[in-house]
mmCIF file of the N, C-alpha and C atoms, coordinates in Angstrom:
data_MODEL
# 
_entry.id   MODEL 
# 
loop_
_atom_site.group_PDB 
_atom_site.id 
_atom_site.type_symbol 
_atom_site.label_atom_id 
_atom_site.label_alt_id 
_atom_site.label_comp_id 
_atom_site.label_asym_id 
_atom_site.label_entity_id 
_atom_site.label_seq_id 
_atom_site.pdbx_PDB_ins_code 
_atom_site.Cartn_x 
_atom_site.Cartn_y 
_atom_site.Cartn_z 
_atom_site.occupancy 
_atom_site.B_iso_or_equiv 
_atom_site.pdbx_formal_charge 
_atom_site.auth_seq_id 
_atom_site.auth_comp_id 
_atom_site.auth_asym_id 
_atom_site.auth_atom_id 
_atom_site.pdbx_PDB_model_num 
ATOM 1   N N  . UNK A 1 1  ? 0.511  -1.148 -0.302 1.00 0.00 ? 1  UNK A N  1 
ATOM 2   C CA . UNK A 1 1  ? 0.070  -0.297 -0.303 1.00 0.00 ? 1  UNK A CA 1 
ATOM 3   C C  . UNK A 1 1  ? 0.902  1.045  -0.182 1.00 0.00 ? 1  UNK A C  1 
ATOM 4   N N  . UNK A 1 2  ? 0.430  2.022  -1.000 1.00 0.00 ? 2  UNK A N  1 
ATOM 5   C CA . UNK A 1 2  ? 0.667  3.323  -0.504 1.00 0.00 ? 2  UNK A CA 1 
ATOM 6   C C  . UNK A 1 2  ? 0.074  4.433  -0.019 1.00 0.00 ? 2  UNK A C  1 
ATOM 7   N N  . UNK A 1 3  ? 1.189  4.774  1.647  1.00 0.00 ? 3  UNK A N  1 
ATOM 8   C CA . UNK A 1 3  ? 0.524  6.049  3.097  1.00 0.00 ? 3  UNK A CA 1 
ATOM 9   C C  . UNK A 1 3  ? 1.101  7.237  1.763  1.00 0.00 ? 3  UNK A C  1 
ATOM 10  N N  . UNK A 1 4  ? 0.725  8.191  2.797  1.00 0.00 ? 4  UNK A N  1 
ATOM 11  C CA . UNK A 1 4  ? 0.554  9.799  2.691  1.00 0.00 ? 4  UNK A CA 1 
ATOM 12  C C  . UNK A 1 4  ? 0.217  10.117 3.720  1.00 0.00 ? 4  UNK A C  1 
ATOM 13  N N  . UNK A 1 5  ? 0.909  10.960 4.380  1.00 0.00 ? 5  UNK A N  1 
ATOM 14  C CA . UNK A 1 5  ? 2.133  11.996 5.275  1.00 0.00 ? 5  UNK A CA 1 
ATOM 15  C C  . UNK A 1 5  ? 2.004  12.953 5.137  1.00 0.00 ? 5  UNK A C  1 
ATOM 16  N N  . UNK A 1 6  ? 1.251  13.428 6.210  1.00 0.00 ? 6  UNK A N  1 
ATOM 17  C CA . UNK A 1 6  ? 1.094  15.617 6.064  1.00 0.00 ? 6  UNK A CA 1 
ATOM 18  C C  . UNK A 1 6  ? 1.788  15.821 7.999  1.00 0.00 ? 6  UNK A C  1 
ATOM 19  N N  . UNK A 1 7  ? 2.202  16.924 8.310  1.00 0.00 ? 7  UNK A N  1 
ATOM 20  C CA . UNK A 1 7  ? 1.763  17.815 9.170  1.00 0.00 ? 7  UNK A CA 1 
ATOM 21  C C  . UNK A 1 7  ? 0.916  17.129 10.778 1.00 0.00 ? 7  UNK A C  1 
ATOM 22  N N  . UNK A 1 8  ? -0.260 17.243 8.975  1.00 0.00 ? 8  UNK A N  1 
ATOM 23  C CA . UNK A 1 8  ? -1.536 17.250 10.954 1.00 0.00 ? 8  UNK A CA 1 
ATOM 24  C C  . UNK A 1 8  ? -1.777 15.935 10.910 1.00 0.00 ? 8  UNK A C  1 
ATOM 25  N N  . UNK A 1 9  ? -0.977 14.946 10.341 1.00 0.00 ? 9  UNK A N  1 
ATOM 26  C CA . UNK A 1 9  ? -0.626 13.318 10.650 1.00 0.00 ? 9  UNK A CA 1 
ATOM 27  C C  . UNK A 1 9  ? -0.265 12.839 12.064 1.00 0.00 ? 9  UNK A C  1 
ATOM 28  N N  . UNK A 1 10 ? 0.848  14.360 12.184 1.00 0.00 ? 10 UNK A N  1 
ATOM 29  C CA . UNK A 1 10 ? 1.738  13.992 13.313 1.00 0.00 ? 10 UNK A CA 1 
ATOM 30  C C  . UNK A 1 10 ? 1.312  14.536 14.977 1.00 0.00 ? 10 UNK A C  1 
ATOM 31  N N  . UNK A 1 11 ? 0.335  16.279 13.984 1.00 0.00 ? 11 UNK A N  1 
ATOM 32  C CA . UNK A 1 11 ? -0.321 16.976 15.655 1.00 0.00 ? 11 UNK A CA 1 
ATOM 33  C C  . UNK A 1 11 ? -0.107 17.901 15.287 1.00 0.00 ? 11 UNK A C  1 
ATOM 34  N N  . UNK A 1 12 ? -0.668 19.156 15.485 1.00 0.00 ? 12 UNK A N  1 
ATOM 35  C CA . UNK A 1 12 ? -1.321 20.513 15.498 1.00 0.00 ? 12 UNK A CA 1 
ATOM 36  C C  . UNK A 1 12 ? -0.293 21.229 15.151 1.00 0.00 ? 12 UNK A C  1 
ATOM 37  N N  . UNK A 1 13 ? 1.626  21.260 16.325 1.00 0.00 ? 13 UNK A N  1 
ATOM 38  C CA . UNK A 1 13 ? 2.296  21.420 15.985 1.00 0.00 ? 13 UNK A CA 1 
ATOM 39  C C  . UNK A 1 13 ? 3.473  21.222 15.286 1.00 0.00 ? 13 UNK A C  1 
ATOM 40  N N  . UNK A 1 14 ? 3.021  19.796 14.844 1.00 0.00 ? 14 UNK A N  1 
ATOM 41  C CA . UNK A 1 14 ? 3.906  20.049 13.642 1.00 0.00 ? 14 UNK A CA 1 
ATOM 42  C C  . UNK A 1 14 ? 4.728  20.855 12.444 1.00 0.00 ? 14 UNK A C  1 
ATOM 43  N N  . UNK A 1 15 ? 5.694  20.299 12.219 1.00 0.00 ? 15 UNK A N  1 
ATOM 44  C CA . UNK A 1 15 ? 6.315  20.684 10.938 1.00 0.00 ? 15 UNK A CA 1 
ATOM 45  C C  . UNK A 1 15 ? 6.537  19.740 10.478 1.00 0.00 ? 15 UNK A C  1 
ATOM 46  N N  . UNK A 1 16 ? 6.442  20.613 8.779  1.00 0.00 ? 16 UNK A N  1 
ATOM 47  C CA . UNK A 1 16 ? 6.759  19.444 7.542  1.00 0.00 ? 16 UNK A CA 1 
ATOM 48  C C  . UNK A 1 16 ? 7.915  19.199 7.511  1.00 0.00 ? 16 UNK A C  1 
ATOM 49  N N  . UNK A 1 17 ? 9.299  19.817 7.939  1.00 0.00 ? 17 UNK A N  1 
ATOM 50  C CA . UNK A 1 17 ? 10.855 19.111 8.247  1.00 0.00 ? 17 UNK A CA 1 
ATOM 51  C C  . UNK A 1 17 ? 10.298 17.714 8.961  1.00 0.00 ? 17 UNK A C  1 
ATOM 52  N N  . UNK A 1 18 ? 9.782  17.450 10.448 1.00 0.00 ? 18 UNK A N  1 
ATOM 53  C CA . UNK A 1 18 ? 8.967  16.351 10.878 1.00 0.00 ? 18 UNK A CA 1 
ATOM 54  C C  . UNK A 1 18 ? 8.662  15.384 10.124 1.00 0.00 ? 18 UNK A C  1 
ATOM 55  N N  . UNK A 1 19 ? 7.563  15.631 9.524  1.00 0.00 ? 19 UNK A N  1 
ATOM 56  C CA . UNK A 1 19 ? 6.706  14.873 8.660  1.00 0.00 ? 19 UNK A CA 1 
ATOM 57  C C  . UNK A 1 19 ? 7.561  14.172 7.812  1.00 0.00 ? 19 UNK A C  1 
ATOM 58  N N  . UNK A 1 20 ? 8.560  14.998 6.773  1.00 0.00 ? 20 UNK A N  1 
ATOM 59  C CA . UNK A 1 20 ? 9.642  14.311 6.049  1.00 0.00 ? 20 UNK A CA 1 
ATOM 60  C C  . UNK A 1 20 ? 10.493 13.575 6.733  1.00 0.00 ? 20 UNK A C  1 
ATOM 61  N N  . UNK A 1 21 ? 10.769 13.350 8.146  1.00 0.00 ? 21 UNK A N  1 
ATOM 62  C CA . UNK A 1 21 ? 11.791 12.455 8.857  1.00 0.00 ? 21 UNK A CA 1 
ATOM 63  C C  . UNK A 1 21 ? 11.117 11.537 9.277  1.00 0.00 ? 21 UNK A C  1 
ATOM 64  N N  . UNK A 1 22 ? 9.736  11.956 8.967  1.00 0.00 ? 22 UNK A N  1 
ATOM 65  C CA . UNK A 1 22 ? 8.892  10.362 9.700  1.00 0.00 ? 22 UNK A CA 1 
ATOM 66  C C  . UNK A 1 22 ? 8.375  9.602  8.840  1.00 0.00 ? 22 UNK A C  1 
ATOM 67  N N  . UNK A 1 23 ? 8.741  10.511 7.649  1.00 0.00 ? 23 UNK A N  1 
ATOM 68  C CA . UNK A 1 23 ? 8.639  9.748  5.899  1.00 0.00 ? 23 UNK A CA 1 
ATOM 69  C C  . UNK A 1 23 ? 9.713  8.214  5.335  1.00 0.00 ? 23 UNK A C  1 
ATOM 70  N N  . UNK A 1 24 ? 10.879 9.777  5.919  1.00 0.00 ? 24 UNK A N  1 
ATOM 71  C CA . UNK A 1 24 ? 11.765 8.533  5.279  1.00 0.00 ? 24 UNK A CA 1 
ATOM 72  C C  . UNK A 1 24 ? 12.181 7.446  6.600  1.00 0.00 ? 24 UNK A C  1 
ATOM 73  N N  . UNK A 1 25 ? 12.302 7.497  8.105  1.00 0.00 ? 25 UNK A N  1 
ATOM 74  C CA . UNK A 1 25 ? 11.823 6.579  9.078  1.00 0.00 ? 25 UNK A CA 1 
ATOM 75  C C  . UNK A 1 25 ? 11.500 5.471  8.309  1.00 0.00 ? 25 UNK A C  1 
ATOM 76  N N  . UNK A 1 26 ? 9.829  5.702  8.184  1.00 0.00 ? 26 UNK A N  1 
ATOM 77  C CA . UNK A 1 26 ? 8.770  4.851  7.479  1.00 0.00 ? 26 UNK A CA 1 
ATOM 78  C C  . UNK A 1 26 ? 8.918  3.855  6.044  1.00 0.00 ? 26 UNK A C  1 
ATOM 79  N N  . UNK A 1 27 ? 9.913  4.312  6.122  1.00 0.00 ? 27 UNK A N  1 
ATOM 80  C CA . UNK A 1 27 ? 11.174 3.484  4.370  1.00 0.00 ? 27 UNK A CA 1 
ATOM 81  C C  . UNK A 1 27 ? 11.688 2.936  4.508  1.00 0.00 ? 27 UNK A C  1 
ATOM 82  N N  . UNK A 1 28 ? 12.527 3.578  5.682  1.00 0.00 ? 28 UNK A N  1 
ATOM 83  C CA . UNK A 1 28 ? 13.521 2.589  6.357  1.00 0.00 ? 28 UNK A CA 1 
ATOM 84  C C  . UNK A 1 28 ? 13.107 1.131  6.965  1.00 0.00 ? 28 UNK A C  1 
ATOM 85  N N  . UNK A 1 29 ? 11.950 1.444  7.254  1.00 0.00 ? 29 UNK A N  1 
ATOM 86  C CA . UNK A 1 29 ? 10.945 -0.008 7.484  1.00 0.00 ? 29 UNK A CA 1 
ATOM 87  C C  . UNK A 1 29 ? 10.076 -0.687 6.943  1.00 0.00 ? 29 UNK A C  1 
ATOM 88  N N  . UNK A 1 30 ? 10.372 -0.192 5.387  1.00 0.00 ? 30 UNK A N  1 
ATOM 89  C CA . UNK A 1 30 ? 9.897  -1.014 3.839  1.00 0.00 ? 30 UNK A CA 1 
ATOM 90  C C  . UNK A 1 30 ? 8.477  -0.533 3.969  1.00 0.00 ? 30 UNK A C  1 
ATOM 91  N N  . UNK A 1 31 ? 7.641  0.833  4.254  1.00 0.00 ? 31 UNK A N  1 
ATOM 92  C CA . UNK A 1 31 ? 7.066  1.037  3.722  1.00 0.00 ? 31 UNK A CA 1 
ATOM 93  C C  . UNK A 1 31 ? 6.939  2.301  2.953  1.00 0.00 ? 31 UNK A C  1 
ATOM 94  N N  . UNK A 1 32 ? 5.678  2.123  1.873  1.00 0.00 ? 32 UNK A N  1 
ATOM 95  C CA . UNK A 1 32 ? 6.445  3.260  0.698  1.00 0.00 ? 32 UNK A CA 1 
ATOM 96  C C  . UNK A 1 32 ? 5.018  4.143  0.992  1.00 0.00 ? 32 UNK A C  1 
ATOM 97  N N  . UNK A 1 33 ? 5.404  5.130  1.385  1.00 0.00 ? 33 UNK A N  1 
ATOM 98  C CA . UNK A 1 33 ? 5.213  6.260  1.949  1.00 0.00 ? 33 UNK A CA 1 
ATOM 99  C C  . UNK A 1 33 ? 6.014  7.668  1.366  1.00 0.00 ? 33 UNK A C  1 
ATOM 100 N N  . UNK A 1 34 ? 4.602  8.899  1.316  1.00 0.00 ? 34 UNK A N  1 
ATOM 101 C CA . UNK A 1 34 ? 4.647  9.827  1.020  1.00 0.00 ? 34 UNK A CA 1 
ATOM 102 C C  . UNK A 1 34 ? 4.969  11.140 1.515  1.00 0.00 ? 34 UNK A C  1 
ATOM 103 N N  . UNK A 1 35 ? 4.786  12.054 1.118  1.00 0.00 ? 35 UNK A N  1 
ATOM 104 C CA . UNK A 1 35 ? 4.796  13.609 1.915  1.00 0.00 ? 35 UNK A CA 1 
ATOM 105 C C  . UNK A 1 35 ? 3.297  13.915 0.763  1.00 0.00 ? 35 UNK A C  1 
ATOM 106 N N  . UNK A 1 36 ? 1.974  13.980 1.667  1.00 0.00 ? 36 UNK A N  1 
ATOM 107 C CA . UNK A 1 36 ? 0.894  13.938 0.517  1.00 0.00 ? 36 UNK A CA 1 
ATOM 108 C C  . UNK A 1 36 ? -0.660 14.266 1.759  1.00 0.00 ? 36 UNK A C  1 
ATOM 109 N N  . UNK A 1 37 ? -1.577 14.518 1.012  1.00 0.00 ? 37 UNK A N  1 
ATOM 110 C CA . UNK A 1 37 ? -2.660 14.700 1.842  1.00 0.00 ? 37 UNK A CA 1 
ATOM 111 C C  . UNK A 1 37 ? -4.028 13.792 0.857  1.00 0.00 ? 37 UNK A C  1 
ATOM 112 N N  . UNK A 1 38 ? -3.026 12.762 0.074  1.00 0.00 ? 38 UNK A N  1 
ATOM 113 C CA . UNK A 1 38 ? -4.773 11.647 -0.378 1.00 0.00 ? 38 UNK A CA 1 
ATOM 114 C C  . UNK A 1 38 ? -4.278 10.824 0.500  1.00 0.00 ? 38 UNK A C  1 
ATOM 115 N N  . UNK A 1 39 ? -5.523 9.898  -0.139 1.00 0.00 ? 39 UNK A N  1 
ATOM 116 C CA . UNK A 1 39 ? -5.858 8.481  0.980  1.00 0.00 ? 39 UNK A CA 1 
ATOM 117 C C  . UNK A 1 39 ? -5.314 7.776  0.328  1.00 0.00 ? 39 UNK A C  1 
ATOM 118 N N  . UNK A 1 40 ? -4.968 6.919  1.831  1.00 0.00 ? 40 UNK A N  1 
ATOM 119 C CA . UNK A 1 40 ? -3.521 5.955  1.073  1.00 0.00 ? 40 UNK A CA 1 
ATOM 120 C C  . UNK A 1 40 ? -4.894 4.535  0.320  1.00 0.00 ? 40 UNK A C  1 
ATOM 121 N N  . UNK A 1 41 ? -3.659 3.998  -0.624 1.00 0.00 ? 41 UNK A N  1 
ATOM 122 C CA . UNK A 1 41 ? -4.471 3.813  -1.573 1.00 0.00 ? 41 UNK A CA 1 
ATOM 123 C C  . UNK A 1 41 ? -3.698 1.842  -1.913 1.00 0.00 ? 41 UNK A C  1 
ATOM 124 N N  . UNK A 1 42 ? -4.297 1.174  -1.327 1.00 0.00 ? 42 UNK A N  1 
ATOM 125 C CA . UNK A 1 42 ? -3.780 -0.409 -2.443 1.00 0.00 ? 42 UNK A CA 1 
ATOM 126 C C  . UNK A 1 42 ? -2.901 0.034  -3.595 1.00 0.00 ? 42 UNK A C  1 
ATOM 127 N N  . UNK A 1 43 ? -1.595 -0.925 -3.941 1.00 0.00 ? 43 UNK A N  1 
ATOM 128 C CA . UNK A 1 43 ? -0.813 -1.028 -5.111 1.00 0.00 ? 43 UNK A CA 1 
ATOM 129 C C  . UNK A 1 43 ? -0.689 -2.173 -5.404 1.00 0.00 ? 43 UNK A C  1 
ATOM 130 N N  . UNK A 1 44 ? -1.046 -2.571 -4.864 1.00 0.00 ? 44 UNK A N  1 
ATOM 131 C CA . UNK A 1 44 ? -1.000 -4.511 -5.683 1.00 0.00 ? 44 UNK A CA 1 
ATOM 132 C C  . UNK A 1 44 ? -2.125 -4.968 -5.286 1.00 0.00 ? 44 UNK A C  1 
ATOM 133 N N  . UNK A 1 45 ? -2.307 -6.150 -6.079 1.00 0.00 ? 45 UNK A N  1 
ATOM 134 C CA . UNK A 1 45 ? -2.948 -6.899 -6.216 1.00 0.00 ? 45 UNK A CA 1 
ATOM 135 C C  . UNK A 1 45 ? -3.213 -8.463 -4.846 1.00 0.00 ? 45 UNK A C  1 
ATOM 136 N N  . UNK A 1 46 ? -2.089 -8.250 -4.430 1.00 0.00 ? 46 UNK A N  1 
ATOM 137 C CA . UNK A 1 46 ? -1.931 -9.320 -3.347 1.00 0.00 ? 46 UNK A CA 1 
ATOM 138 C C  . UNK A 1 46 ? -2.151 -8.566 -2.430 1.00 0.00 ? 46 UNK A C  1 
ATOM 139 N N  . UNK A 1 47 ? -2.684 -6.873 -2.205 1.00 0.00 ? 47 UNK A N  1 
ATOM 140 C CA . UNK A 1 47 ? -3.309 -6.085 -1.124 1.00 0.00 ? 47 UNK A CA 1 
ATOM 141 C C  . UNK A 1 47 ? -4.826 -6.359 -0.642 1.00 0.00 ? 47 UNK A C  1 
ATOM 142 N N  . UNK A 1 48 ? -5.208 -6.510 -1.735 1.00 0.00 ? 48 UNK A N  1 
ATOM 143 C CA . UNK A 1 48 ? -6.600 -6.290 -1.693 1.00 0.00 ? 48 UNK A CA 1 
ATOM 144 C C  . UNK A 1 48 ? -7.233 -7.107 -0.946 1.00 0.00 ? 48 UNK A C  1 
ATOM 145 N N  . UNK A 1 49 ? -8.404 -6.585 -0.119 1.00 0.00 ? 49 UNK A N  1 
ATOM 146 C CA . UNK A 1 49 ? -8.667 -7.527 1.109  1.00 0.00 ? 49 UNK A CA 1 
ATOM 147 C C  . UNK A 1 49 ? -8.059 -7.421 2.307  1.00 0.00 ? 49 UNK A C  1 
ATOM 148 N N  . UNK A 1 50 ? -6.275 -6.889 2.259  1.00 0.00 ? 50 UNK A N  1 
ATOM 149 C CA . UNK A 1 50 ? -5.908 -6.893 3.893  1.00 0.00 ? 50 UNK A CA 1 
ATOM 150 C C  . UNK A 1 50 ? -5.140 -5.368 4.128  1.00 0.00 ? 50 UNK A C  1 
ATOM 151 N N  . UNK A 1 51 ? -6.049 -4.713 3.090  1.00 0.00 ? 51 UNK A N  1 
ATOM 152 C CA . UNK A 1 51 ? -5.964 -2.782 3.764  1.00 0.00 ? 51 UNK A CA 1 
ATOM 153 C C  . UNK A 1 51 ? -6.079 -2.793 4.932  1.00 0.00 ? 51 UNK A C  1 
ATOM 154 N N  . UNK A 1 52 ? -7.083 -3.396 6.271  1.00 0.00 ? 52 UNK A N  1 
ATOM 155 C CA . UNK A 1 52 ? -7.379 -3.171 7.126  1.00 0.00 ? 52 UNK A CA 1 
ATOM 156 C C  . UNK A 1 52 ? -5.859 -3.830 7.643  1.00 0.00 ? 52 UNK A C  1 
ATOM 157 N N  . UNK A 1 53 ? -5.461 -5.181 7.372  1.00 0.00 ? 53 UNK A N  1 
ATOM 158 C CA . UNK A 1 53 ? -4.277 -5.397 8.255  1.00 0.00 ? 53 UNK A CA 1 
ATOM 159 C C  . UNK A 1 53 ? -3.591 -4.926 8.161  1.00 0.00 ? 53 UNK A C  1 
ATOM 160 N N  . UNK A 1 54 ? -3.339 -4.230 6.873  1.00 0.00 ? 54 UNK A N  1 
ATOM 161 C CA . UNK A 1 54 ? -1.301 -3.131 6.021  1.00 0.00 ? 54 UNK A CA 1 
ATOM 162 C C  . UNK A 1 54 ? -1.699 -2.176 6.875  1.00 0.00 ? 54 UNK A C  1 
ATOM 163 N N  . UNK A 1 55 ? -3.075 -1.424 7.253  1.00 0.00 ? 55 UNK A N  1 
ATOM 164 C CA . UNK A 1 55 ? -2.857 0.131  8.051  1.00 0.00 ? 55 UNK A CA 1 
ATOM 165 C C  . UNK A 1 55 ? -2.736 -0.616 9.470  1.00 0.00 ? 55 UNK A C  1 
ATOM 166 N N  . UNK A 1 56 ? -3.146 -1.691 10.081 1.00 0.00 ? 56 UNK A N  1 
ATOM 167 C CA . UNK A 1 56 ? -3.216 -1.636 11.505 1.00 0.00 ? 56 UNK A CA 1 
ATOM 168 C C  . UNK A 1 56 ? -1.587 -2.152 12.086 1.00 0.00 ? 56 UNK A C  1 
ATOM 169 N N  . UNK A 1 57 ? -0.595 -2.697 10.808 1.00 0.00 ? 57 UNK A N  1 
ATOM 170 C CA . UNK A 1 57 ? 0.570  -2.448 10.911 1.00 0.00 ? 57 UNK A CA 1 
ATOM 171 C C  . UNK A 1 57 ? 1.714  -1.326 10.367 1.00 0.00 ? 57 UNK A C  1 
ATOM 172 N N  . UNK A 1 58 ? 1.284  -1.095 10.007 1.00 0.00 ? 58 UNK A N  1 
ATOM 173 C CA . UNK A 1 58 ? 1.304  0.822  9.682  1.00 0.00 ? 58 UNK A CA 1 
ATOM 174 C C  . UNK A 1 58 ? 1.605  1.614  11.060 1.00 0.00 ? 58 UNK A C  1 
ATOM 175 N N  . UNK A 1 59 ? 0.744  1.839  11.570 1.00 0.00 ? 59 UNK A N  1 
ATOM 176 C CA . UNK A 1 59 ? -0.327 2.633  12.651 1.00 0.00 ? 59 UNK A CA 1 
ATOM 177 C C  . UNK A 1 59 ? 0.734  2.125  13.894 1.00 0.00 ? 59 UNK A C  1 
ATOM 178 N N  . UNK A 1 60 ? 1.339  0.454  13.771 1.00 0.00 ? 60 UNK A N  1 
ATOM 179 C CA . UNK A 1 60 ? 2.115  0.513  14.433 1.00 0.00 ? 60 UNK A CA 1 
ATOM 180 C C  . UNK A 1 60 ? 3.118  1.070  14.502 1.00 0.00 ? 60 UNK A C  1 
ATOM 181 N N  . UNK A 1 61 ? 3.602  0.962  12.883 1.00 0.00 ? 61 UNK A N  1 
ATOM 182 C CA . UNK A 1 61 ? 5.008  1.541  13.359 1.00 0.00 ? 61 UNK A CA 1 
ATOM 183 C C  . UNK A 1 61 ? 5.191  3.449  12.827 1.00 0.00 ? 61 UNK A C  1 
ATOM 184 N N  . UNK A 1 62 ? 4.039  3.566  12.878 1.00 0.00 ? 62 UNK A N  1 
ATOM 185 C CA . UNK A 1 62 ? 3.963  5.040  12.716 1.00 0.00 ? 62 UNK A CA 1 
ATOM 186 C C  . UNK A 1 62 ? 4.315  5.847  14.185 1.00 0.00 ? 62 UNK A C  1 
ATOM 187 N N  . UNK A 1 63 ? 3.535  4.713  15.290 1.00 0.00 ? 63 UNK A N  1 
ATOM 188 C CA . UNK A 1 63 ? 3.248  4.974  16.508 1.00 0.00 ? 63 UNK A CA 1 
ATOM 189 C C  . UNK A 1 63 ? 5.291  4.924  17.115 1.00 0.00 ? 63 UNK A C  1 
ATOM 190 N N  . UNK A 1 64 ? 5.500  4.009  16.294 1.00 0.00 ? 64 UNK A N  1 
ATOM 191 C CA . UNK A 1 64 ? 6.723  3.591  17.072 1.00 0.00 ? 64 UNK A CA 1 
ATOM 192 C C  . UNK A 1 64 ? 7.947  4.555  16.887 1.00 0.00 ? 64 UNK A C  1 
ATOM 193 N N  . UNK A 1 65 ? 7.800  5.181  15.431 1.00 0.00 ? 65 UNK A N  1 
ATOM 194 C CA . UNK A 1 65 ? 8.280  6.177  14.570 1.00 0.00 ? 65 UNK A CA 1 
ATOM 195 C C  . UNK A 1 65 ? 8.213  7.465  15.446 1.00 0.00 ? 65 UNK A C  1 
ATOM 196 N N  . UNK A 1 66 ? 6.948  8.225  15.815 1.00 0.00 ? 66 UNK A N  1 
ATOM 197 C CA . UNK A 1 66 ? 6.761  8.937  16.399 1.00 0.00 ? 66 UNK A CA 1 
ATOM 198 C C  . UNK A 1 66 ? 7.284  9.304  17.920 1.00 0.00 ? 66 UNK A C  1 
ATOM 199 N N  . UNK A 1 67 ? 7.143  8.161  18.616 1.00 0.00 ? 67 UNK A N  1 
ATOM 200 C CA . UNK A 1 67 ? 7.819  7.304  19.887 1.00 0.00 ? 67 UNK A CA 1 
ATOM 201 C C  . UNK A 1 67 ? 9.413  8.021  19.711 1.00 0.00 ? 67 UNK A C  1 
ATOM 202 N N  . UNK A 1 68 ? 9.788  7.269  18.540 1.00 0.00 ? 68 UNK A N  1 
ATOM 203 C CA . UNK A 1 68 ? 11.499 7.683  18.491 1.00 0.00 ? 68 UNK A CA 1 
ATOM 204 C C  . UNK A 1 68 ? 11.610 9.179  18.579 1.00 0.00 ? 68 UNK A C  1 
ATOM 205 N N  . UNK A 1 69 ? 10.355 9.965  17.816 1.00 0.00 ? 69 UNK A N  1 
ATOM 206 C CA . UNK A 1 69 ? 11.166 11.242 17.340 1.00 0.00 ? 69 UNK A CA 1 
ATOM 207 C C  . UNK A 1 69 ? 11.142 11.986 18.830 1.00 0.00 ? 69 UNK A C  1 
ATOM 208 N N  . UNK A 1 70 ? 10.138 11.762 19.637 1.00 0.00 ? 70 UNK A N  1 
ATOM 209 C CA . UNK A 1 70 ? 9.724  12.396 20.285 1.00 0.00 ? 70 UNK A CA 1 
ATOM 210 C C  . UNK A 1 70 ? 10.963 12.458 22.044 1.00 0.00 ? 70 UNK A C  1 
ATOM 211 N N  . UNK A 1 71 ? 11.696 11.144 21.663 1.00 0.00 ? 71 UNK A N  1 
ATOM 212 C CA . UNK A 1 71 ? 12.951 11.245 22.964 1.00 0.00 ? 71 UNK A CA 1 
ATOM 213 C C  . UNK A 1 71 ? 13.947 11.847 21.674 1.00 0.00 ? 71 UNK A C  1 
ATOM 214 N N  . UNK A 1 72 ? 14.094 11.949 20.321 1.00 0.00 ? 72 UNK A N  1 
ATOM 215 C CA . UNK A 1 72 ? 15.134 12.692 20.350 1.00 0.00 ? 72 UNK A CA 1 
ATOM 216 C C  . UNK A 1 72 ? 15.514 14.137 20.312 1.00 0.00 ? 72 UNK A C  1 
# 
């Protein structure tokens, strides 16, 4: 799946730089993620019907990366 992230996904006071850093962290973890305010979409036939599972796994990694950023 392709995921999109902008500042508002992180928090009210988030900056574009923070969003870009989060995107890079998620890419390192193997996610297809870009900057933008688009709808997350399945990009491969094998992902159809798996969207909820993939979004849940992505959310776990997303929150883990946010926690890492807050520690820095």
